[in-house]
N, C-alpha and C positions, 0 to 999 in steps of 0.2 A: 135279386132273384126271389120269386115267390116261393112259398113253402111247398116242396114237392109232394108232401103227404096231403096237404090241403088241395093242391092242384088235381091230384088223382082221386081224392076222396078215400084214402086208405088210412088205417090206424097207424099213428106214428110209433113204430116199434122196429127194433133192429132185426128181429127174426121174422121178416116178412115171408109170406108164401109167394114165391116168385112167379109161380104159374097163375095164381089169382091176380097178381100185379099185372102180368102180361095181358090177361083177359080184360081187366079193367081198362088198360091202355087201349086195347083193340076196340072196346065198346065206345070209349070217348073218341077215338080216331074215326070210327065209323059215323058217329053222330056229328062230327065236325068236318066230315069230308066235303071238299069243295063242290062236288056234284049236288049235294043237298042245298047248296046256297047259290046255285047258278043263276036263278032268277031273283035273288035277293038284292036289296040295295047295296051299293058299294061299301057303305059303312058297316053293314052287317056281315058282308063277306070278309072284310078286313078283321073284324072282331073274331069271327070264327077261325080265321087263319092264325091270328095271334094266340087264341086259346089252344089251337092244335100244336103250335110251336112250343107253348108252355108245357103241354102234356108230353111232348116228345122229350123236352129237356128234363122234365121231372122223372120220366121213366129211366132215362140214362143215369140220373143221380141215384135213384133207388135200386137199380140193378147192381151198382158197385158198392160193396160193403164199406169201403173207406168213405166214399161220398155220402152214403146213407147214414153212417155214424156221425159224420160232420153235420149233416142236416139235423139230426137229433140233438147234437150238442148246441147247435145254433138255436133251436127251439128252447133250450134250457138257459140260453143267454151266455153260453161259454164260447169264448173265441175259438175259431177253428182254423184248420189249414196247417201246413208244415211249420210256418213261422210261429204259430201259437203253441205248438207241441213242446213238450219237455225234451231236452237234449237226450239223446240215446245214452243208455248206461255204458260205461266202459266195458262191461262184460259182453253186452250185445255187440258193441263195435268190434271187440276182439273176435268173437265167434264169427261174425260176418266176414271179417278180414281173413280169418283162417279158411272159411268155406270158399271164399273167392279165390284164394291162393290155390286151394285144392282143385277148384273148378278150372282155373287157368292151366294148371299142370295136366289135368285130364284132357283138356282141349289141345294142348301142345302135343301130347302123346297120341291124340286122336282116339282116345279110349271112350268110345260111345257108351259102353256098359257103365263105366264110372260116372260119366256125365249124367246118364239116366238115373243112377242110384242117388247121386247128389240132388238131382231134381226131385226125385220121389221123396227123399228125406225132407227137403224144404217144403214140398207140398203138404206133407204131414204136419210140419211145423205151422204152416199157414192155416190149416184146419184147426189146430189147437189154439192158435192165436184168435181166430174168428170165434171159437167157442168161449174163449176167455173174454172177448169183447162182449159177446152176448151175455155172459154171466155178470159182467160189470154193469151192464145196463139193467139187468134184472135186479141185482143186489142194490143198486143205487136208488131204485124206486123213484126216479125223477129228482132226487136231491142233487142240486148243482155241485155242491162241494164234493160229494161222493162220485159224481160223474167225471170229475177231472182225472180219475184213474184210467179212463178210456184213452186219454191223450198219449200216455206212454205205450199202450198197446197199439194204437194207430201208428205211432212212430216205428215200432217193431214190424208191423204189417207192411209198411212202405219199404223197409229194407228187404223183407222177404220177397215182395213183389219185384223189386229191382233185380234181385238175385235170380228169380224165376225168368225174368225177361232175358237175362244173360244166358241162362240155360237154354231157352228157346232159340236164341240167336246162334249159339254154338251148335245145337242139334241140327238146325237148319243148314249151317255152314258145313258140318260134317256130312250131311245127306247130299248136298250139292256137289261136294268134292269126290264122291264115289261114283 
């Protein structure tokens, strides 16, 4: 895949202005719209379509903090993805297991308030982890050795996201059942 930052012409940084990113994407999409190429030769239409697809893929990557961090790590030459990340710490695994057990108990009891509180607490943890990732990118200053600290934070963020997916599913189920 091409570099999403280069594709959209935005500065490679974790703390992107998402509104500016969306505006940049709209501008590129407008410029590459098929109506603009209706009378163009087939090769030019295919090229514009390919560039539009790349822009759409790039914006999807950069909207997602995990994928955006992975793109930054890739630019620094650091392997990315779940398989490249450090194993989660036993402390994190224990915390997540306990939180999941508590969530399962709240779901079993149909305790919407408790499910909501657990979700709120995990969303706060998600925000703290995102801030830590931002801090790690800032502190590393592009040094690949120091950027590796982001990998552990990405692993934690993946666990948090999975938990929040479970919260959403339970909340939806509890809503449907009433």
